[in-house]
N, CA, C and O atoms as a GROMACS GRO file, in nm:
protein
  564
    1MET      N    1  -1.828   6.461   9.256
    1MET     CA    2  -1.808   6.599   9.218
    1MET      C    3  -1.834   6.621   9.070
    1MET      O    4  -1.884   6.726   9.030
    2VAL      N    5  -1.800   6.523   8.987
    2VAL     CA    6  -1.816   6.538   8.843
    2VAL      C    7  -1.936   6.460   8.792
    2VAL      O    8  -2.006   6.506   8.702
    3PHE      N    9  -1.961   6.343   8.849
    3PHE     CA   10  -2.071   6.259   8.801
    3PHE      C   11  -2.206   6.326   8.822
    3PHE      O   12  -2.291   6.323   8.732
    4ALA      N   13  -2.228   6.385   8.937
    4ALA     CA   14  -2.357   6.450   8.965
    4ALA      C   15  -2.388   6.560   8.864
    4ALA      O   16  -2.500   6.564   8.812
    5PRO      N   17  -2.294   6.650   8.833
    5PRO     CA   18  -2.326   6.752   8.732
    5PRO      C   19  -2.355   6.694   8.594
    5PRO      O   20  -2.438   6.748   8.521
    6LEU      N   21  -2.288   6.585   8.558
    6LEU     CA   22  -2.313   6.523   8.428
    6LEU      C   23  -2.456   6.470   8.416
    6LEU      O   24  -2.512   6.465   8.306
    7ILE      N   25  -2.514   6.430   8.528
    7ILE     CA   26  -2.652   6.380   8.529
    7ILE      C   27  -2.750   6.494   8.560
    7ILE      O   28  -2.850   6.509   8.490
    8GLU      N   29  -2.721   6.572   8.662
    8GLU     CA   30  -2.816   6.674   8.708
    8GLU      C   31  -2.836   6.787   8.607
    8GLU      O   32  -2.949   6.834   8.590
    9GLU      N   33  -2.732   6.831   8.542
    9GLU     CA   34  -2.749   6.943   8.449
    9GLU      C   35  -2.842   6.910   8.333
    9GLU      O   36  -2.932   6.989   8.304
   10PRO      N   37  -2.825   6.796   8.265
   10PRO     CA   38  -2.923   6.765   8.160
   10PRO      C   39  -3.065   6.746   8.214
   10PRO      O   40  -3.162   6.781   8.147
   11ILE      N   41  -3.077   6.693   8.335
   11ILE     CA   42  -3.210   6.672   8.391
   11ILE      C   43  -3.277   6.806   8.423
   11ILE      O   44  -3.393   6.827   8.388
   12PHE      N   45  -3.205   6.894   8.489
   12PHE     CA   46  -3.267   7.017   8.538
   12PHE      C   47  -3.252   7.138   8.447
   12PHE      O   48  -3.326   7.236   8.462
   13ARG      N   49  -3.159   7.134   8.351
   13ARG     CA   50  -3.139   7.254   8.270
   13ARG      C   51  -3.146   7.234   8.119
   13ARG      O   52  -3.158   7.333   8.046
   14LEU      N   53  -3.139   7.112   8.070
   14LEU     CA   54  -3.144   7.092   7.925
   14LEU      C   55  -3.276   7.142   7.866
   14LEU      O   56  -3.276   7.201   7.758
   15HIS      N   57  -3.385   7.120   7.935
   15HIS     CA   58  -3.519   7.156   7.884
   15HIS      C   59  -3.550   7.306   7.891
   15HIS      O   60  -3.656   7.348   7.844
   16LEU      N   61  -3.462   7.385   7.947
   16LEU     CA   62  -3.492   7.527   7.967
   16LEU      C   63  -3.512   7.603   7.835
   16LEU      O   64  -3.576   7.709   7.834
   17ASP      N   65  -3.459   7.550   7.726
   17ASP     CA   66  -3.479   7.617   7.597
   17ASP      C   67  -3.613   7.580   7.533
   17ASP      O   68  -3.646   7.628   7.425
   18LEU      N   69  -3.690   7.494   7.601
   18LEU     CA   70  -3.825   7.454   7.560
   18LEU      C   71  -3.828   7.380   7.427
   18LEU      O   72  -3.928   7.386   7.355
   19LYS      N   73  -3.721   7.311   7.393
   19LYS     CA   74  -3.719   7.226   7.274
   19LYS      C   75  -3.775   7.090   7.313
   19LYS      O   76  -3.740   7.035   7.417
   20LYS      N   77  -3.863   7.035   7.228
   20LYS     CA   78  -3.927   6.907   7.259
   20LYS      C   79  -3.826   6.796   7.286
   20LYS      O   80  -3.841   6.720   7.382
   21SER      N   81  -3.724   6.785   7.203
   21SER     CA   82  -3.625   6.678   7.221
   21SER      C   83  -3.550   6.694   7.353
   21SER      O   84  -3.517   6.594   7.418
   22HIS      N   85  -3.523   6.816   7.393
   22HIS     CA   86  -3.452   6.840   7.519
   22HIS      C   87  -3.541   6.806   7.639
   22HIS      O   88  -3.493   6.756   7.740
   23ILE      N   89  -3.670   6.834   7.627
   23ILE     CA   90  -3.763   6.797   7.735
   23ILE      C   91  -3.768   6.646   7.748
   23ILE      O   92  -3.769   6.593   7.859
   24TRP      N   93  -3.772   6.574   7.634
   24TRP     CA   94  -3.773   6.427   7.639
   24TRP      C   95  -3.646   6.374   7.705
   24TRP      O   96  -3.653   6.282   7.786
   25TRP      N   97  -3.530   6.432   7.671
   25TRP     CA   98  -3.405   6.389   7.733
   25TRP      C   99  -3.408   6.413   7.884
   25TRP      O  100  -3.368   6.327   7.961
   26SER      N  101  -3.454   6.530   7.925
   26SER     CA  102  -3.463   6.560   8.068
   26SER      C  103  -3.555   6.461   8.138
   26SER      O  104  -3.524   6.411   8.246
   27LEU      N  105  -3.668   6.432   8.076
   27LEU     CA  106  -3.764   6.338   8.133
   27LEU      C  107  -3.705   6.198   8.142
   27LEU      O  108  -3.717   6.132   8.245
   28GLY      N  109  -3.641   6.153   8.036
   28GLY     CA  110  -3.580   6.020   8.038
   28GLY      C  111  -3.472   6.006   8.142
   28GLY      O  112  -3.466   5.905   8.212
   29LEU      N  113  -3.386   6.105   8.153
   29LEU     CA  114  -3.279   6.100   8.252
   29LEU      C  115  -3.330   6.114   8.395
   29LEU      O  116  -3.266   6.067   8.489
   30SER      N  117  -3.446   6.179   8.411
   30SER     CA  118  -3.499   6.197   8.547
   30SER      C  119  -3.535   6.065   8.612
   30SER      O  120  -3.549   6.058   8.735
   31VAL      N  121  -3.551   5.960   8.534
   31VAL     CA  122  -3.578   5.826   8.589
   31VAL      C  123  -3.463   5.782   8.679
   31VAL      O  124  -3.484   5.706   8.773
   32LEU      N  125  -3.343   5.829   8.651
   32LEU     CA  126  -3.226   5.793   8.732
   32LEU      C  127  -3.237   5.843   8.875
   32LEU      O  128  -3.168   5.792   8.964
   33LEU      N  129  -3.320   5.942   8.899
   33LEU     CA  130  -3.333   6.000   9.034
   33LEU      C  131  -3.432   5.926   9.122
   33LEU      O  132  -3.435   5.949   9.243
   34ILE      N  133  -3.512   5.840   9.064
   34ILE     CA  134  -3.625   5.780   9.137
   34ILE      C  135  -3.581   5.689   9.252
   34ILE      O  136  -3.651   5.684   9.354
   35SER      N  137  -3.472   5.621   9.241
   35SER     CA  138  -3.438   5.519   9.340
   35SER      C  139  -3.430   5.572   9.483
   35SER      O  140  -3.486   5.511   9.574
   36GLU      N  141  -3.362   5.683   9.503
   36GLU     CA  142  -3.341   5.730   9.639
   36GLU      C  143  -3.430   5.849   9.676
   36GLU      O  144  -3.469   5.863   9.792
   37ILE      N  145  -3.460   5.930   9.582
   37ILE     CA  146  -3.531   6.055   9.610
   37ILE      C  147  -3.657   6.060   9.526
   37ILE      O  148  -3.673   6.148   9.440
   38TRP      N  149  -3.746   5.968   9.551
   38TRP     CA  150  -3.860   5.948   9.462
   38TRP      C  151  -3.961   6.062   9.462
   38TRP      O  152  -4.015   6.094   9.356
   39TYR      N  153  -3.989   6.125   9.577
   39TYR     CA  154  -4.097   6.225   9.580
   39TYR      C  155  -4.064   6.350   9.497
   39TYR      O  156  -4.150   6.393   9.420
   40PRO      N  157  -3.945   6.412   9.508
   40PRO     CA  158  -3.919   6.524   9.418
   40PRO      C  159  -3.896   6.478   9.274
   40PRO      O  160  -3.924   6.553   9.180
   41ALA      N  161  -3.845   6.356   9.257
   41ALA     CA  162  -3.824   6.304   9.121
   41ALA      C  163  -3.958   6.287   9.049
   41ALA      O  164  -3.969   6.316   8.930
   42VAL      N  165  -4.059   6.239   9.121
   42VAL     CA  166  -4.192   6.224   9.061
   42VAL      C  167  -4.249   6.362   9.028
   42VAL      O  168  -4.310   6.380   8.922
   43LEU      N  169  -4.231   6.459   9.116
   43LEU     CA  170  -4.274   6.597   9.086
   43LEU      C  171  -4.206   6.649   8.960
   43LEU      O  172  -4.270   6.710   8.875
   44LEU      N  173  -4.077   6.625   8.950
   44LEU     CA  174  -4.002   6.667   8.832
   44LEU      C  175  -4.056   6.601   8.706
   44LEU      O  176  -4.077   6.668   8.605
   45MET      N  177  -4.080   6.471   8.712
   45MET     CA  178  -4.131   6.398   8.596
   45MET      C  179  -4.269   6.450   8.555
   45MET      O  180  -4.295   6.469   8.436
   46LEU      N  181  -4.356   6.471   8.652
   46LEU     CA  182  -4.489   6.525   8.620
   46LEU      C  183  -4.478   6.664   8.558
   46LEU      O  184  -4.550   6.696   8.463
   47TYR      N  185  -4.389   6.745   8.611
   47TYR     CA  186  -4.367   6.878   8.556
   47TYR      C  187  -4.317   6.870   8.411
   47TYR      O  188  -4.365   6.943   8.325
   48LEU      N  189  -4.221   6.781   8.385
   48LEU     CA  190  -4.167   6.769   8.249
   48LEU      C  191  -4.272   6.717   8.152
   48LEU      O  192  -4.275   6.758   8.036
   49ILE      N  193  -4.358   6.627   8.198
   49ILE     CA  194  -4.469   6.580   8.113
   49ILE      C  195  -4.562   6.696   8.082
   49ILE      O  196  -4.602   6.715   7.967
   50PHE      N  197  -4.598   6.773   8.184
   50PHE     CA  198  -4.682   6.891   8.166
   50PHE      C  199  -4.617   6.988   8.066
   50PHE      O  200  -4.683   7.041   7.976
   51LEU      N  201  -4.486   7.009   8.083
   51LEU     CA  202  -4.413   7.100   7.995
   51LEU      C  203  -4.413   7.048   7.851
   51LEU      O  204  -4.432   7.125   7.757
   52GLN      N  205  -4.393   6.919   7.833
   52GLN     CA  206  -4.395   6.859   7.699
   52GLN      C  207  -4.531   6.877   7.632
   52GLN      O  208  -4.539   6.907   7.513
   53ILE      N  209  -4.638   6.858   7.708
   53ILE     CA  210  -4.773   6.877   7.655
   53ILE      C  211  -4.794   7.021   7.613
   53ILE      O  212  -4.845   7.048   7.504
   54ARG      N  213  -4.756   7.114   7.698
   54ARG     CA  214  -4.773   7.257   7.667
   54ARG      C  215  -4.692   7.298   7.544
   54ARG      O  216  -4.741   7.373   7.460
   55VAL      N  217  -4.570   7.250   7.534
   55VAL     CA  218  -4.486   7.283   7.419
   55VAL      C  219  -4.544   7.220   7.292
   55VAL      O  220  -4.544   7.283   7.186
   56SER      N  221  -4.592   7.097   7.302
   56SER     CA  222  -4.652   7.029   7.186
   56SER      C  223  -4.777   7.101   7.136
   56SER      O  224  -4.808   7.097   7.018
   57GLN      N  225  -4.847   7.167   7.225
   57GLN     CA  226  -4.968   7.242   7.190
   57GLN      C  227  -4.935   7.386   7.149
   57GLN      O  228  -5.025   7.469   7.134
   58ASN      N  229  -4.808   7.416   7.132
   58ASN     CA  230  -4.761   7.551   7.099
   58ASN      C  231  -4.809   7.656   7.200
   58ASN      O  232  -4.842   7.768   7.163
   59ASN      N  233  -4.813   7.617   7.325
   59ASN     CA  234  -4.854   7.706   7.433
   59ASN      C  235  -4.760   7.690   7.552
   59ASN      O  236  -4.806   7.659   7.663
   60PRO      N  237  -4.628   7.711   7.531
   60PRO     CA  238  -4.534   7.687   7.642
   60PRO      C  239  -4.546   7.796   7.748
   60PRO      O  240  -4.581   7.910   7.718
   61PRO      N  241  -4.515   7.761   7.872
   61PRO     CA  242  -4.509   7.864   7.977
   61PRO      C  243  -4.390   7.955   7.947
   61PRO      O  244  -4.304   7.922   7.866
   62SER      N  245  -4.386   8.069   8.014
   62SER     CA  246  -4.274   8.160   7.992
   62SER      C  247  -4.144   8.095   8.040
   62SER      O  248  -4.144   8.014   8.133
   63GLN      N  249  -4.037   8.132   7.976
   63GLN     CA  250  -3.908   8.076   8.012
   63GLN      C  251  -3.871   8.111   8.156
   63GLN      O  252  -3.804   8.033   8.225
   64LYS      N  253  -3.914   8.226   8.201
   64LYS     CA  254  -3.888   8.268   8.339
   64LYS      C  255  -3.951   8.168   8.437
   64LYS      O  256  -3.887   8.127   8.534
   65ILE      N  257  -4.076   8.130   8.412
   65ILE     CA  258  -4.144   8.031   8.498
   65ILE      C  259  -4.070   7.898   8.494
   65ILE      O  260  -4.052   7.834   8.597
   66VAL      N  261  -4.029   7.856   8.375
   66VAL     CA  262  -3.958   7.728   8.359
   66VAL      C  263  -3.828   7.730   8.439
   66VAL      O  264  -3.793   7.631   8.503
   67VAL      N  265  -3.756   7.841   8.437
   67VAL     CA  266  -3.631   7.853   8.511
   67VAL      C  267  -3.656   7.844   8.661
   67VAL      O  268  -3.585   7.773   8.732
   68TYR      N  269  -3.756   7.915   8.710
   68TYR     CA  270  -3.786   7.914   8.853
   68TYR      C  271  -3.833   7.776   8.901
   68TYR      O  272  -3.792   7.730   9.007
   69VAL      N  273  -3.919   7.712   8.822
   69VAL     CA  274  -3.966   7.578   8.861
   69VAL      C  275  -3.848   7.480   8.864
   69VAL      O  276  -3.837   7.398   8.955
   70SER      N  277  -3.763   7.488   8.765
   70SER     CA  278  -3.645   7.402   8.761
   70SER      C  279  -3.556   7.424   8.884
   70SER      O  280  -3.507   7.328   8.943
   71ALA      N  281  -3.536   7.550   8.922
   71ALA     CA  282  -3.453   7.580   9.039
   71ALA      C  283  -3.516   7.528   9.168
   71ALA      O  284  -3.446   7.478   9.256
   72VAL      N  285  -3.648   7.539   9.179
   72VAL     CA  286  -3.718   7.488   9.298
   72VAL      C  287  -3.704   7.336   9.306
   72VAL      O  288  -3.675   7.282   9.412
   73LEU      N  289  -3.725   7.268   9.194
   73LEU     CA  290  -3.713   7.122   9.193
   73LEU      C  291  -3.569   7.078   9.220
   73LEU      O  292  -3.547   6.978   9.288
   74PHE      N  293  -3.473   7.151   9.168
   74PHE     CA  294  -3.332   7.125   9.195
   74PHE      C  295  -3.305   7.135   9.346
   74PHE      O  296  -3.234   7.052   9.402
   75ALA      N  297  -3.361   7.237   9.409
   75ALA     CA  298  -3.344   7.254   9.554
   75ALA      C  299  -3.409   7.141   9.631
   75ALA      O  300  -3.351   7.089   9.726
   76LEU      N  301  -3.530   7.101   9.590
   76LEU     CA  302  -3.599   6.992   9.659
   76LEU      C  303  -3.522   6.860   9.650
   76LEU      O  304  -3.515   6.784   9.747
   77ILE      N  305  -3.466   6.833   9.534
   77ILE     CA  306  -3.387   6.710   9.517
   77ILE      C  307  -3.270   6.708   9.616
   77ILE      O  308  -3.233   6.602   9.666
   78HIS      N  309  -3.214   6.824   9.645
   78HIS     CA  310  -3.098   6.829   9.733
   78HIS      C  311  -3.133   6.825   9.881
   78HIS      O  312  -3.043   6.835   9.965
   79MET      N  313  -3.259   6.810   9.915
   79MET     CA  314  -3.294   6.789  10.056
   79MET      C  315  -3.234   6.660  10.109
   79MET      O  316  -3.212   6.647  10.229
   80VAL      N  317  -3.206   6.563  10.021
   80VAL     CA  318  -3.146   6.438  10.066
   80VAL      C  319  -3.002   6.455  10.110
   80VAL      O  320  -2.943   6.362  10.166
   81ASN      N  321  -2.943   6.572  10.085
   81ASN     CA  322  -2.807   6.597  10.132
   81ASN      C  323  -2.801   6.600  10.285
   81ASN      O  324  -2.694   6.587  10.344
   82PHE      N  325  -2.917   6.616  10.348
   82PHE     CA  326  -2.924   6.625  10.494
   82PHE      C  327  -2.994   6.501  10.548
   82PHE      O  328  -3.108   6.508  10.594
   83LYS      N  329  -2.926   6.389  10.542
   83LYS     CA  330  -2.985   6.259  10.574
   83LYS      C  331  -3.025   6.244  10.721
   83LYS      O  332  -3.127   6.182  10.750
   84GLU      N  333  -2.949   6.298  10.812
   84GLU     CA  334  -2.978   6.278  10.953
   84GLU      C  335  -3.045   6.399  11.016
   84GLU      O  336  -3.040   6.418  11.137
   85PHE      N  337  -3.107   6.478  10.935
   85PHE     CA  338  -3.175   6.598  10.981
   85PHE      C  339  -3.320   6.563  11.013
   85PHE      O  340  -3.387   6.497  10.933
   86ASP      N  341  -3.369   6.606  11.128
   86ASP     CA  342  -3.507   6.579  11.169
   86ASP      C  343  -3.598   6.689  11.114
   86ASP      O  344  -3.617   6.793  11.177
   87TYR      N  345  -3.654   6.664  10.996
   87TYR     CA  346  -3.738   6.764  10.929
   87TYR      C  347  -3.865   6.795  11.008
   87TYR      O  348  -3.913   6.908  11.005
   88SER      N  349  -3.919   6.696  11.077
   88SER     CA  350  -4.043   6.720  11.151
   88SER      C  351  -4.021   6.816  11.269
   88SER      O  352  -4.109   6.897  11.300
   89GLN      N  353  -3.908   6.807  11.332
   89GLN     CA  354  -3.881   6.893  11.447
   89GLN      C  355  -3.828   7.030  11.406
   89GLN      O  356  -3.860   7.131  11.469
   90TYR      N  357  -3.746   7.033  11.300
   90TYR     CA  358  -3.681   7.158  11.259
   90TYR      C  359  -3.723   7.200  11.119
   90TYR      O  360  -3.640   7.245  11.040
   91PHE      N  361  -3.852   7.185  11.087
   91PHE     CA  362  -3.904   7.214  10.954
   91PHE      C  363  -3.875   7.358  10.910
   91PHE      O  364  -3.860   7.384  10.790
   92TYR      N  365  -3.867   7.450  11.004
   92TYR     CA  366  -3.846   7.591  10.971
   92TYR      C  367  -3.707   7.618  10.915
   92TYR      O  368  -3.683   7.725  10.860
   93TRP      N  369  -3.613   7.523  10.928
   93TRP     CA  370  -3.479   7.539  10.872
   93TRP      C  371  -3.470   7.497  10.726
   93TRP      O  372  -3.374   7.530  10.658
   94VAL      N  373  -3.571   7.424  10.677
   94VAL     CA  374  -3.566   7.371  10.541
   94VAL      C  375  -3.541   7.480  10.436
   94VAL      O  376  -3.457   7.459  10.349
   95PRO      N  377  -3.610   7.594  10.439
   95PRO     CA  378  -3.581   7.696  10.337
   95PRO      C  379  -3.435   7.741  10.337
   95PRO      O  380  -3.380   7.773  10.231
   96PHE      N  381  -3.372   7.745  10.452
   96PHE     CA  382  -3.232   7.784  10.458
   96PHE      C  383  -3.140   7.674  10.407
   96PHE      O  384  -3.038   7.701  10.343
   97LEU      N  385  -3.177   7.549  10.437
   97LEU     CA  386  -3.094   7.436  10.396
   97LEU      C  387  -3.092   7.420  10.244
   97LEU      O  388  -2.987   7.391  10.186
   98VAL      N  389  -3.205   7.437  10.181
   98VAL     CA  390  -3.211   7.418  10.036
   98VAL      C  391  -3.210   7.550   9.961
   98VAL      O  392  -3.206   7.550   9.838
   99GLY      N  393  -3.212   7.661  10.031
   99GLY     CA  394  -3.211   7.792   9.966
   99GLY      C  395  -3.090   7.813   9.877
   99GLY      O  396  -3.101   7.869   9.768
  100ILE      N  397  -2.973   7.769   9.923
  100ILE     CA  398  -2.853   7.787   9.842
  100ILE      C  399  -2.863   7.707   9.713
  100ILE      O  400  -2.817   7.752   9.608
  101GLN      N  401  -2.924   7.588   9.719
  101GLN     CA  402  -2.940   7.509   9.597
  101GLN      C  403  -3.036   7.579   9.500
  101GLN      O  404  -3.019   7.570   9.379
  102PHE      N  405  -3.137   7.648   9.554
  102PHE     CA  406  -3.228   7.724   9.468
  102PHE      C  407  -3.150   7.833   9.394
  102PHE      O  408  -3.162   7.847   9.273
  103TRP      N  409  -3.070   7.908   9.467
  103TRP     CA  410  -2.993   8.016   9.404
  103TRP      C  411  -2.890   7.962   9.307
  103TRP      O  412  -2.870   8.019   9.200
  104ILE      N  413  -2.824   7.853   9.343
  104ILE     CA  414  -2.728   7.791   9.250
  104ILE      C  415  -2.802   7.741   9.126
  104ILE      O  416  -2.750   7.750   9.015
  105GLY      N  417  -2.924   7.689   9.145
  105GLY     CA  418  -3.006   7.648   9.031
  105GLY      C  419  -3.034   7.764   8.936
  105GLY      O  420  -3.032   7.747   8.814
  106LEU      N  421  -3.060   7.882   8.993
  106LEU     CA  422  -3.082   8.000   8.908
  106LEU      C  423  -2.953   8.040   8.836
  106LEU      O  424  -2.956   8.075   8.718
  107VAL      N  425  -2.841   8.035   8.906
  107VAL     CA  426  -2.713   8.070   8.843
  107VAL      C  427  -2.681   7.970   8.732
  107VAL      O  428  -2.640   8.010   8.623
  108LEU      N  429  -2.699   7.842   8.759
  108LEU     CA  430  -2.673   7.739   8.658
  108LEU      C  431  -2.766   7.754   8.538
  108LEU      O  432  -2.726   7.728   8.425
  109SER      N  433  -2.890   7.794   8.563
  109SER     CA  434  -2.984   7.818   8.453
  109SER      C  435  -2.935   7.933   8.366
  109SER      O  436  -2.940   7.925   8.243
  110TYR      N  437  -2.888   8.038   8.428
  110TYR     CA  438  -2.834   8.152   8.354
  110TYR      C  439  -2.716   8.108   8.268
  110TYR      O  440  -2.708   8.140   8.150
  111ILE      N  441  -2.624   8.034   8.330
  111ILE     CA  442  -2.506   7.987   8.257
  111ILE      C  443  -2.547   7.898   8.141
  111ILE      O  444  -2.494   7.914   8.031
  112ARG      N  445  -2.639   7.806   8.163
  112ARG     CA  446  -2.684   7.713   8.058
  112ARG      C  447  -2.747   7.789   7.942
  112ARG      O  448  -2.717   7.761   7.826
  113LEU      N  449  -2.834   7.885   7.972
  113LEU     CA  450  -2.906   7.956   7.866
  113LEU      C  451  -2.817   8.057   7.792
  113LEU      O  452  -2.841   8.084   7.674
  114ASN      N  453  -2.718   8.111   7.858
  114ASN     CA  454  -2.635   8.214   7.796
  114ASN      C  455  -2.499   8.167   7.747
  114ASN      O  456  -2.437   8.230   7.662
  115HIS      N  457  -2.450   8.055   7.802
  115HIS     CA  458  -2.316   8.008   7.765
  115HIS      C  459  -2.313   7.862   7.722
  115HIS      O  460  -2.213   7.818   7.666
  116GLY      N  461  -2.418   7.787   7.746
  116GLY     CA  462  -2.423   7.648   7.702
  116GLY      C  463  -2.416   7.547   7.814
  116GLY      O  464  -2.376   7.577   7.927
  117MET      N  465  -2.455   7.425   7.780
  117MET     CA  466  -2.463   7.316   7.878
  117MET      C  467  -2.325   7.280   7.934
  117MET      O  468  -2.312   7.254   8.053
  118LYS      N  469  -2.222   7.278   7.848
  118LYS     CA  470  -2.090   7.236   7.899
  118LYS      C  471  -2.038   7.330   8.007
  118LYS      O  472  -1.970   7.286   8.100
  119TRP      N  473  -2.070   7.459   7.997
  119TRP     CA  474  -2.025   7.555   8.099
  119TRP      C  475  -2.106   7.540   8.228
  119TRP      O  476  -2.053   7.560   8.337
  120ALA      N  477  -2.233   7.506   8.214
  120ALA     CA  478  -2.314   7.479   8.334
  120ALA      C  479  -2.262   7.356   8.407
  120ALA      O  480  -2.252   7.354   8.530
  121ILE      N  481  -2.227   7.253   8.331
  121ILE     CA  482  -2.171   7.131   8.392
  121ILE      C  483  -2.037   7.163   8.459
  121ILE      O  484  -2.011   7.118   8.570
  122ALA      N  485  -1.953   7.241   8.391
  122ALA     CA  486  -1.822   7.276   8.447
  122ALA      C  487  -1.837   7.358   8.575
  122ALA      O  488  -1.768   7.333   8.673
  123PHE      N  489  -1.927   7.456   8.573
  123PHE     CA  490  -1.949   7.539   8.693
  123PHE      C  491  -2.000   7.452   8.809
  123PHE      O  492  -1.955   7.467   8.922
  124HIS      N  493  -2.094   7.363   8.779
  124HIS     CA  494  -2.152   7.275   8.881
  124HIS      C  495  -2.041   7.186   8.940
  124HIS      O  496  -2.035   7.167   9.061
  125ALA      N  497  -1.954   7.133   8.855
  125ALA     CA  498  -1.846   7.046   8.904
  125ALA      C  499  -1.748   7.125   8.992
  125ALA      O  500  -1.705   7.075   9.096
  126VAL      N  501  -1.714   7.246   8.951
  126VAL     CA  502  -1.623   7.330   9.031
  126VAL      C  503  -1.688   7.366   9.164
  126VAL      O  504  -1.624   7.362   9.269
  127TYR      N  505  -1.816   7.401   9.159
  127TYR     CA  506  -1.890   7.434   9.282
  127TYR      C  507  -1.889   7.314   9.378
  127TYR      O  508  -1.863   7.331   9.498
  128ASN      N  509  -1.917   7.195   9.326
  128ASN     CA  510  -1.914   7.075   9.410
  128ASN      C  511  -1.774   7.052   9.467
  128ASN      O  512  -1.759   7.016   9.584
  129ALA      N  513  -1.672   7.071   9.385
  129ALA     CA  514  -1.534   7.049   9.431
  129ALA      C  515  -1.498   7.146   9.543
  129ALA      O  516  -1.432   7.107   9.640
  130VAL      N  517  -1.540   7.270   9.531
  130VAL     CA  518  -1.512   7.370   9.634
  130VAL      C  519  -1.576   7.330   9.766
  130VAL      O  520  -1.521   7.359   9.873
  131LEU      N  521  -1.690   7.264   9.761
  131LEU     CA  522  -1.757   7.220   9.884
  131LEU      C  523  -1.706   7.086   9.935
  131LEU      O  524  -1.689   7.068  10.056
  132VAL      N  525  -1.681   6.992   9.844
  132VAL     CA  526  -1.650   6.855   9.884
  132VAL      C  527  -1.504   6.838   9.926
  132VAL      O  528  -1.477   6.772  10.026
  133ILE      N  529  -1.412   6.894   9.852
  133ILE     CA  530  -1.269   6.872   9.882
  133ILE      C  531  -1.233   6.918  10.024
  133ILE      O  532  -1.169   6.842  10.096
  134PRO      N  533  -1.271   7.038  10.067
  134PRO     CA  534  -1.240   7.075  10.206
  134PRO      C  535  -1.312   6.985  10.308
  134PRO      O  536  -1.255   6.952  10.412
  135ALA      N  537  -1.435   6.945  10.278
  135ALA     CA  538  -1.508   6.859  10.371
  135ALA      C  539  -1.437   6.725  10.388
  135ALA      O  540  -1.428   6.673  10.500
  136VAL      N  541  -1.387   6.669  10.280
  136VAL     CA  542  -1.316   6.541  10.286
  136VAL      C  543  -1.180   6.562  10.352
  136VAL      O  544  -1.137   6.479  10.433
  137TYR      N  545  -1.113   6.668  10.318
  137TYR     CA  546  -0.979   6.694  10.370
  137TYR      C  547  -0.980   6.716  10.521
  137TYR      O  548  -0.890   6.669  10.592
  138PHE      N  549  -1.081   6.786  10.570
  138PHE     CA  550  -1.086   6.818  10.713
  138PHE      C  551  -1.175   6.725  10.794
  138PHE      O  552  -1.194   6.745  10.914
  139TYR      N  553  -1.229   6.622  10.728
  139TYR     CA  554  -1.319   6.529  10.796
  139TYR      C  555  -1.242   6.449  10.900
  139TYR      O  556  -1.132   6.399  10.875
  140GLU      N  557  -1.302   6.439  11.019
  140GLU     CA  558  -1.243   6.359  11.125
  140GLU      C  559  -1.339   6.247  11.158
  140GLU      O  560  -1.456   6.271  11.189
  141ALA      N  561  -1.292   6.124  11.151
  141ALA     CA  562  -1.378   6.008  11.176
  141ALA      C  563  -1.413   5.994  11.320
  141ALA      O  564  -1.484   5.901  11.358
   0.00000   0.00000   0.00000
């Protein structure tokens, strides 16, 4: 509940201000995602490299685009939350399954850009707690 926001927020939201050092931090931390969820992690890394090049050339994409791409990648990373889901048979459910993560990614981006990283981490941790605590409490083996 707390560890994931401490890692995910810097990876997906630190670079939103388009500062070179923040993009490097996001890129470096994104290596932590490769072990289990390599395909969206590689997309994220390629995107951050592209973003670093554009910022270095003083030609960054609009912040709006950066926020939306970050939210999409955040949603894709969370597809692994559905481990026993048959994507090939029920592919049409994927937008609904990860849609909430996309919207939460947009909300977290807003919080990060307007209130700071610590508040985005705190909101993410509270959001996770609201979902995880009842699931664990009511889980039947």
